[in-house]
N, C-alpha and C positions, 0 to 999 in steps of 0.2 A: 504494499499500499504506500501510497507516494506522502511524504509528510506533509500535513497541515499546519497553519498557523498554531501557535502555543493557546492565543486567545481563542480560537475556534474549538480546539481541542477541550479546552477548560468549559467552553460551554455545552457542548455534547456532553461532558461527562456531569455537569451540573445536571442538567436532565436524568441524564440516566443513574445517578446518585438518588435524584429526589424519587424517582420511582420504585426504587430498590428501599427506601425508608433509611438510607443509611449515607450520610453527606460528607463522612471524615475520611472514605476512602482516598488514597492517592491516585493519583491518575492515570501512572503510568507503573509499574515494578518490574523488577528483574526477574522475579520468582515469585509464586504466592506461599510465600512464608506463613503457618498459621501460628496460633499463640495457644500456649498450654491453657488450660482452664483452669483457673485458680479456684480452692476450696477455703472457702470461710466459714467461721462461727458467726451465728446471726443472732443479735439478740433480740432484733425487732426489724419490721419491713413495713413497707408501703404496699398499700392494694395494688397500685398502678405498676405497670411493666413500662421499662425503657429499653430503647432499641441498643444495642452493642455494636461496635465496629464492625461485627462481622453480620450484623443484621439477626441476632437470637436475642430472643426476648429475656431480660434478666432482672431480676426481683432487686428491689433497693433495700439494700443491709448494711449495716456496720459493723465491724470488728469489736468484738468485746474486749478487748486489750488494749493496751496502750500500743504494744509492739503487734502488729498485724503479721499476716500470712507472709510466707515467702514464694513468690511463683516467678517464674523467668520466661521471657519471649526467646524464640530459636533464632532471630537475628532480624535486623533491620530492613523494612523494604526500602529498594533504593530505584533509581532510574536506569535504564539501561542504555549502552552505548547505542546511539543511533545519529541520524541527522534531527535536528531541530530547527525549524524554522521559526519565524517571530514576526509577530505583528503588535505594535503598540498599543496598550488600552487608550480607547479614548480620551481627551481631556473633558473637562466637565464645559457643558455650553449654555448652561441657563444664566440670563442677566441678571446682575445683581440690581435690587431695588431696594433702598433706603426707605426708612428707617431699620425696617425689620430685617432686612437681609443686605446690608451693605458690602460693598467691596471693601476690603479691609487689607491693610498693610501688617506684615505680622511685627512691626516696630511700633503700632498704633493700635491695638486692638481695642473692641468697645470697653467702654467703664464697667467696671466690675458692678454687681447687681446682687441684693441678696435674693430676688427674685428673676431671672435673667429671661429675658422675653427677645433678645437679639441673639439671630444666627448670622455670625460672621461668614463673607463669603473670601476666602482667600483664592480662588481661582484666577482672579486678574493678576495677584502678584505671582502665583505660580509660571502663569502664561508668560509673563516678561522675562521671567528669570528661564524658563526654557527657551525662549526665543535667545536670550545671550549665551545660554549654554550651550545649545545647537552650534550657534556661530562660533564658538570658541574651537570645539572640537572637529570642526569641520574641514581642518587639514591636519588633525593629528592622526599619527600612524597606529597601526593594531597595538603594537607595543607600548606607544604612550598613552592610549585609551586602558590598557590591562593594569598600566602602571597607578592610574587614577583610582582603580578598583582595589589593589592591592596594598595592603599594609606594611612598612619598612621592615617589621620585625620586632618581635619582643626584645627591648633595652635598646632599640637602633635610633631612637629620638628622645626629645624631651618628656614629651607626654607618654600616658600609658598605652597611647596607639597615635599613630602617624600615618600621614600618607604624601609619597615624595612631591615635591615641586615638578611641573608639567608644563613645560610652555609659559603663558602667562597665568597660569593657575599654581598657587602659591603653596599646595599642599593643605591638609589640615591636623590640628592639634585635637585628639578626641581625650577627654580627661572624666574620670570620676569626680565626683560622686553625688548621688540623689540629695545630699543634705549639706553641700559646700566642696570647694575645689580642694581636692587631694593631694597630697605629697608634696605642699610647698608652705609657705611662711605667710603671715599677715593677712590670714581669711577669718572668717566667721565660721562657728560651729553651729548651724542652724538646729531647731528641733527636730527629731526625726520624723518621717513621713506619718507613724502612726500618731505621735502626737499633734501634728497639724490635722489630722483625718478628724481627731477626737475634737477640735472646734466646731466643726461643722459650720465654719464660718467661711463664705467665699473671698471676704476682701482678704482676711487674714492668710489662706493659701494664695491668692494672688500677689499679695505683697512679698511673702516669703519666696515664690517663685522669680519675682523681678529682682529681689535683692540677691539671691542666688546667681542670676542671668547678668547682673551686674559686675559682681565679683569674678564671673567665668570671662567677662569681656575684657576688663581690667586686666587680667591675666593672661590674656592671648588665647584663652581657649576656645578654638571654634565650635566643638560639637560637646554638650553636655552630657554626659552620661545618667540622665535621669528625666523624668521621675521613673520609680520603679512602681508597676501596677498589678502585680503579682495578688491573689485573691484572699491569702490567708486561710485556705482551705482547712489545713492542718493546725492545732492549736500551736503544736511545738515548732513548727516551722521556723529555721534557722532565720531566714529572711525577710520574715513577716513584718518586722519593725520599720524597715526601709518602705514599705508600702502603706496605704491607705484602709487597712481594716477587711472586711470579712463581707461587705456588700458590694455587688457591682456599680449600683447607681451611687453611693456615696465615694466609692473608689474612682469612679468616673467622672462626677465633678470636681473632686480633688484634683486628678490628674488633668482635668480640662483647665482649671483656673491656674495650677502650678505651668503649666505649658505656656499659656498665654502670658503670663509672666515673666517666666524665662526668656521668651523669644522677643518679648518688648526691652528687655536687658540687652539684647542683641546676639545672644548664642544661640546656635540651634541646640533644641531639645532633642531627646531620644526617649520614646517610649518603650520600656522593658519590663521584664523579658517574655517576648511573645512565643510560645505562653504553655501554660500549665506546669510551670519549673515553681513546684508548690512544696518541695522537700529538698535540702541539700544532700542526704544520703543516696549515694549511686545518682548524683545528677546528671551525669553524662553517661548513664547506663539505665536508664529505668525509662519506660513507656508509659506515659499518663494516656489511659485508654478511655476517651469521654467520647458521649454522644453529640451528635448534631446539636440538638437544642439545647441540651445545657453548655455546650460551647459559646453559642451564640447569645444565650440569656445572660451567663455569668462570666466566664472567663474571656469572652471578647469583648464584652461592654464597655470596660475602661479605655480599651486600644481604639475602639471604635470613636469615642470621645476624644482621643486624643488626635485623630483624624481630623475631627471637626472643629478642634482648636489650631490647625494648620499646623501639625508638628511636622518638624523636617526630617528625621530619622526614626526607623524601629529595630530596635535590637531583635535577633531572633535568640531563642535559649538552647541551651544545652540539650536537654530531655528529649527524647521520642514522644511524638504525638500521634496517637493510634499507631506505632510500629515503623513511624516515618521520622528520622530526626528532624527536629523544628526547622532547622538551617537548609535543609534538603525536603520540605514539606510543599508539595505543589498545591496542595488543595488551602492549606492556610496562608501562605504567602502571595501566591498569584490570586486563588480564587477569591478568596475573603480578603485579605488586607488590598489588594491592588485592583482587583474587580470590584467585589461589592462594596468596601469601603472606599474606592475610588482614592487611595493613598497617590499622593504625587511626588513624595519624597524618596529615599533611598531605606534600603533594609541592609542592617549590617550585622556580619554575627557577633555575639559573644565571643570572648576571647578563646580561640582555638575551638571553636564549636562548628567549623565550618567541615563537612564531612565527605566532599566531591568536588571535583571540578566541576560538574554537571549541577550542582548547587544552582549554578546561574542560571541554568534553565528554569530550575522551579523556583526562582524569584529572588534568590541573594543578590544583591548588587556590590558588596562591599565584603571582603574579608578580612578580621581583625585578630590578632595584631598583624597577622599577615601569615606568620609560620603555621606548619601543621601542627605541631605541638611547640610550646614556648621555648624558643631559642634554638629550636629544630634547624632552621638556615632553609627548610624546604616549604612549599607553599603549594594548595591545591589550584591557587589562580597564578600570577605572575607566568613563568615560562608554559605551565600546564594549560592554563586559559588561552595562551596566545596559542600553543598548538591546537587545543580543540578549535579554535576560530579558523585559524589557518587550514587545518583539513576538512572545515564542515562541520563538524559535529555539533557546534554552536555558532550560529550565525552572527554575521557583523553587525547585523541590526539590532539584536539581544545586546552585545556588547557597547553598542552607540548608545542604547538605552540606560544601561548601567552608568557609563560615564556621564551622562547628559544628566541623570537623577541627582548625581553624587556635585555635580557642577553648578547645578539648578540650585538645590539647596544652600549653597554658598552664595549666591546671586541673592535668592529668595531673601537672606538676613542682611542682604548690602554688607556681606562683609570684602567686597570688592573695594569698597569705599573707606581706605584708612584705618584699615582692623589693625590691632596693637598685634606684635609678635609676641609668641609664646615667652612667659616668663615663670615657666615652671620647670622642676626638673624631678622628674618622678622617681628617676633611680640612681641619682646622688644626692639624699636631703642636705647634704652640707654645702650643697652648689651654691655659688653667692647669687645666683640668678633668680632663687626662692625667694630673696629679700629685696630685690630691687622695686619690687611694686606692692605697695599697702594696700588692699583693695577692701579693708573693713568697712569704712564710712561710719555711719552712725546706727549700723545694721545690729547692734546689740541692743536696740530697742524694739525691733519687731522679734527678735529673739526671746526677751523676755515677756512679751505681750503674749505671744503664740504659747510659751511655756506655762503662762499662768491661763490663758483661754482654753488651752489643750489638756489641764488637769481636771480630773474628774471627781465630783466627792459622792463617794458611795454611802456613806453612813456620818449622822451627826445629830448625838443625843443631846445637844445643847455645847459639844466641848468647844466650837468654832462658831465665830472666829475669836482669836485669842483677844483679850481686852486687859493688858498691862498685866501679866501675872507677876506675882511676887517671885516665883521660882520655877523653872522647868529643868528638865533634865533631856538630854539628844542622848539615843540609844543605838548602837549601831555603825558599822565602818560606812555604810552608805549616806551617812550624816556629815561625813569627813572631807576633806581635801585627798584626793587619791595620791597616791605615794609613788605611783608608776603611770604610763600613759594606758589608754584604751587600747583592745587587742588582747586582752587576758583576763584573768581572773579579777573583777574589780576590787580594786583595795582602798575606795571612797566610793563619792558620789557617781551612779552610773547615769550618763548623760547620752550614749550612744551605744549601739553592739558594735560587734566587730567585723573585719572583712573590708573588702572594697566600696563598701557603703557610707564608709567614713569618711572625714578628713583630721588634720592636727588643731588640737586646741591651739589656739593662742593663749588663751587663758581659761580658766573654769571656775566659777563661782559654785561654794559648795555650800550646803544647809548651815553648817555649822560657822558661815563666814556671814551669811545674810543674818541669821538669826541674832548674832552678836551684836550686828551693827544696828538692828532694832531694838536688842537688849539695853542698849546704851542710852536710847531713847527712853524707853519705857522704865529704865532702871530696875531692872528685871534680873535677878540673880540667875546665872546660867551655869549649868552643870554637865559633863558629857562623859559618856563610857563607849568608846569607839570597837571595843572587843566583843566580836561577834561569839565569842566560845566559851568564855568563862559565864555560864547563866549565873551562877550564885553572887556573881559580882554585881552582872547586870541588875539583878533582881534587886538587891541591896542598894544599889546606886538610885534608886526611884522613891525608897522611902520617905514619905512626909512631902513631896515634891507637888506644887500645885499642877501640874500638868508633865506627862511623861511622854516623850514624841519618841517611838520607834522607826528607825528607817532600814527598810528591807529591799532587796533588789532581785532581779532575774536576768541574766545575760545570755545572749547567742549572737550567731551570724554567721558567716561565708563557711563553706564547707572545708574550705583548705586549711583553716585553722583548727583545733581542738584545743579545748580548754575544760580542763578536770573531765575528760570522756566525754563531752559535749562535741560531737564533731560536726558542728554548724547548728543542727537542731538539737535542741532542750532536749534531755533524756527523761523529762518529767516536768510536771507544772507544779512544782513546788518552789518557795522561795530559796535562794542560794543563801549558804553560809548558815544552816540551821534557822532561817528566818522564824519558821512558824514555833520554834522551841523558845526563839529569843522574846517574840513577843508574848507567849504567855507566862514565860518568866518574872516580865516587865508586869503585866497584868493582875499576877499573882499578889503583887506588892502596891499597886498604885491603882486606885479606882478612875483614873481620868487619863487612862491610856490611849494614845492619838498614833493611827499607823500612817504611816506615810510609804508607798511603793513607788520605786523605780523601777520598771518591770518593760520587757521588750514584747509582752503577749499576756493573756490569761493567766492566771495562778489560781488554784485550788486553795482557796480561804477558808475550808469549813473548819479545821481545827480550833480558831478563834474567831471568826466572823461575829458570832452569837455571845460572845463572851463579854457580860454585863459591864466588865470593865474596862473594853474597848469601846470608848465612846464617839470616836470619827475614824473613818479610813479615807484617806486621800491619795486617789490614784494617779502620780504625777508623770505616768510614762518618762521619756525621754527628752531632757530640756536643755539639749545643747550647753552653749557658752554660759547662759544666765541661768541654770538648773536652779541653784540655790535662792537666786534671789526669787525666780517664779514661784517656788513652793514658800516662802515667805509671804510673799503676796497674798497668797491664798489661805495660809494660816493665821495672819493678821486682818484679812478684810479687805485689803487694799484692793483687791480684784473680788470680785463676788463670783464664786464658781458657777460656770455655766456650760463647761463642758460635758458631753455625752461619750459613753463606750461606743467604739467603732468595731467592737466584737462582742460577743455573749461571754460571760463569768459562770461557768459552771458549776454546779455541785461535787461532780466527779468526772475524772478524764473520759469514762465510758460513754457518758451522755453525749460526748461530740459526734458527728455522724462520720467522721475520716480520722483515721488514726496514721502514724507514721508508720512505713514500711522499712523493714531494715534486713539484714542477712545478706545471705549472695555471694558467690565468690568473685574473684577478680574479674573473670571472665562472662559471669552473670547479666545478663539484662532484666530488671527487676519489671513486672508487670503490676503496676497500679491502676486498678479499676476504679473509677469515680462512678461507684454503684449508688451512692446518695442522690445522684443526679441534679436537680435543681434545688436541693435542700440543704443547702450550705448553711451552716451556723443557725442564728435565730429561724429559719424557716424548718430546720429539722426540728426545732425543741417546740416550734407551733404545732406541726404536723403530727409529733409523735407526743404532744401532751405532756412534755418534759418540762419541768420546773427549773430554771435557772437559778442561781444564787442572785447574779443580776444580768437583766434583759439587755439587749443590744439595744443603744439608742437612750438608756438609763443615765441619769445624772444629777445631783441635786443641786440646790442653791440655798443661799442664806434669806431668801424670800420666797415666797410663795406666788404662782401664777392661776388663773382662771382663764379658761375657753368659753365663747359664746358666740351666737349670731353667725351662725354656718351658712354660705350660698355659694351656690356653684354656676356661672354665667360660660354659655356657649359663645365661641369667638368665629367670627365670621371668616373664612380664609382669605389671604392676601390675594390681590391682583396676580402676583407671581405664581400662585399654587397652580400645580398641575390639575384641575378640577377633576379631569377623568379619572386621574389616580387616587383623588380624594373620595370622589363617589364610589369608586370599585372598593375602596376600604372599608366606606360606611355600608357597602351592599354585603362585605363578608370575605371580598375577594384579597389575595395575597400582593404584597409588592411584587413586580416583574422581576425576572432574572436580567440585570443590566448592571452596566456599571455606575458605580453610586448608589445602588439602589438603597443599601442600608441609611446612607448619612444623607437622602435626598430632602431639599428644604421643606417639601409639603408633609413628610413624614415628621419631620421636628419642628416646625412652626408651632405657635402657639393654638391650641384648640379649645381649652378650657381654662377660666380663673376661678379658684377655690377661694374665698374670701372668709375671713372670721376676725373676730378681735381677741386681744391677749389684755387680761386686766392682771397689774401689780397689785395683790391682796395682802402685802406683806408690808415690814417698815424699812426696806434698804431698796435703794435702786439695784437693779440687775438686770442681766441677759436670759433671755430664754430662747429654745430652738425648736419651735414646732415641727413636727414630722408628719409627712403625709403616706399612709399606705394602701396601695389597693388592693381588693378584693376579688378575686374573677369568679366567676362561677363554676362551681364544683367540676362542670364537664370539661373545663380547661387544663385539669390536670396542673393546675400551678399549685404553690405552697400558698397557705392560707393568708398571709400577709406578705406585701412585697413594697418596699421603701422606694417610692417615687417622686417624693419632693422634701424636701426641707428650706428653712429658712432661718435667720436669727433676729431677733428685735431686743430693744434696750428700753426699758420701761421704768418711769419712777414710782414710788410709793402712792397708791391710789389714783394712778394713771391708767386709762387704757388706750392701745393703739390698734388700729386697723392692718391686718395682714393679708398678705396675697401668697400663692402659690399657684404657677401656672403649668397646666399637663398639656403635654403635646399626645399626637397620634400613637407615637413610637412608645409612647410609654404606657399607653393602653394596649400596646400590641402584644403577642406572642409569637414564637418563631415556628412556623407549620415547615416541618421536615419534609411532608411529601410536595408540597407548592414550592418549597425553599424561597420562602419571603416571610415578610411579617405580616400578620392579619389578626383583626379584630376578634377576639372569640363569642361567639354565639351565647347569647343571655346576657344577664342584667350584673353589668361590673360596679361595685360599691367601693367605698372609700373611708378611711378613719384619719380624724388629726388628733395627735397627742403629744405627750412629753416624751414617750420612747414605743418600742416596738410592742409593748403589754399594758402600756397607759394612755388608752384612748379616750378622748373627753369630748370628740364629735364625729357623727357618723351622717354619711349622705350618698347620694347613687348618682352615678354619672348619667347624664341625659341621653336616652336613647334616639 
């Protein structure tokens, strides 16, 4: 059979896949490898069945233990050697129409809003960039084009990833991390992604992104390797803290605002890790087996929102997705990211995640850092890609597309206009170049505000805020200044995890220092005991104190570092340094014990949460440079707590729907089956009627709020709407199989406005985070409640403010596997507005 264009092949496969109800099968494979079927112990299951990657119905179940079964794949699916022609995906053609759909330059995004109603159109900016890029490469040789796509190799440049200069193109500096500029001096350590998500505040998400973008630009970084937006499927997941929690809507909105901020600062943003990289153990040798509907509704949504934010780059992950490596996955890279989402930028590999030269055919545009393995001096691209193009295996048109996308992203961010040279030195931290530019500005203010706004008050029996106490004692090493840098067993306040998602602290304020400063003003006697291990001493030190504040933590990070047996992922959900016992020892001797946690994720706090002497729990997450000051702001009421949990805190580890999969020999590829399907985090707890300790979206304040006067109004479609598609959706039809179908304007423009009032019924000024949850009819097969909106309000005592949350047609849609599109389910859709996923105050119905 004569080779067809890749776009044409993908379209045929989309239809074929739809008819077989399995949309995650690779387009082509070298051989029909089969997966072994795992045997699991199931504690509970849902009545509905899901479609596995092989099209076999499987029940929804969860392992009964923290460490799940071991099962292995027989091998990854790959593309065969053949001749692959190529036709570029069409570019968007819908004309912008302000104010709702304005042409947008990434340097000048729409103003941030607590209730976004603008859908920015980045297509005109991409079109200009593509024209310039096409012109630049028009006279490049094949070798020059290949050089644009191939990193120079590990340690062969100033940055963690580098591409060489080619002609008038200066090459690119790619640099970690999602919370700041890594491996250099005079930069800010921002609160982690999980802390930012806990604010549920779009303005703070945007501000953090902008500040990180500005620091990257000042340091000459072209491509920032963030944000990270994996889903926290597994509570123990090592890198969960880098991302935005365990809900696709919250994660997607945080990613959206972060990217708008980063790129308005001048740096190219990278959406990572695409996708299903949900644990660190054997991350390069595990297949995440996910059904098509779950992939679209849960794991792909944050990446879709990244594309709508105009993101420049997407990073594919280490793992396999449905038996095919993510960086060699035709379905996820070409069909979903580039066709369905209409992504105009370039896809880069995670470091040494490229698995084949034919990954170029599957949609990979750039290999990073260039080597097959770090420092090997060999590459799947480079000369191999040149040879494949020269012999016709990969078309020149596809190589042109790869080079064009990379250079277009550079033009798109105006980095051809006097962009600074790189002043980072990733592999020689003592290189004076690291100190040439001070990029910090006044960003400590943003760090402190997010640290406070991202702190969640879980319990308060009148203990907080502190009011000039006569005496307090600080217990636990987490209250202290660290005696060593991050990246190991915490020796003081935990303000970030470990691995490539970090940067270097220029300074770090501990709770000890911040509380000492406040004690000077209040004339409070302050005592401390930083020894986690001498429980008798800890207990004795709190006797007679007006308040005892115990600080505990729990750390995790990237799997290339193992800390106390934790190979990236946490071994358990207990506080480190015998934190539970420390709290109990203090509570046994003091009836006003306040617990502060700095944790990368959920902990099981059952040993002490109901202890009557534990009077308050402050969930402080990971606060960055200003962690201690932010905690003090909460303790003393300088900031009235408004943070909400971005995940569920369970009563038992086995209550969570998915567990860490361990085991395997050096050669094994683990099979990780996402048998919980759509029922991630709180969705599982709701469906299974499991009572959590603290539910998703929960968080207390020092004041109280009441909700009233709910109304919903239908919004007439804008003139630019494709009314035939709108009507088709209203009639129960699915979105068409077409370029940009999932990010289409008509699907995402405002469709309904929900309004209500929030009154501050307490005595203190404070902020509230109203949340909107959709309830689909049972026939839709969806979880009982799904977050589809949130906003933030600040209200004075006795005052009432009007609040709005806007819904789109996308927000009301589910993924139809058979029709391969988004559709409104048949039946009545209702919704609730409230203070958490289980604290609904108002209820309504979507007009039919």
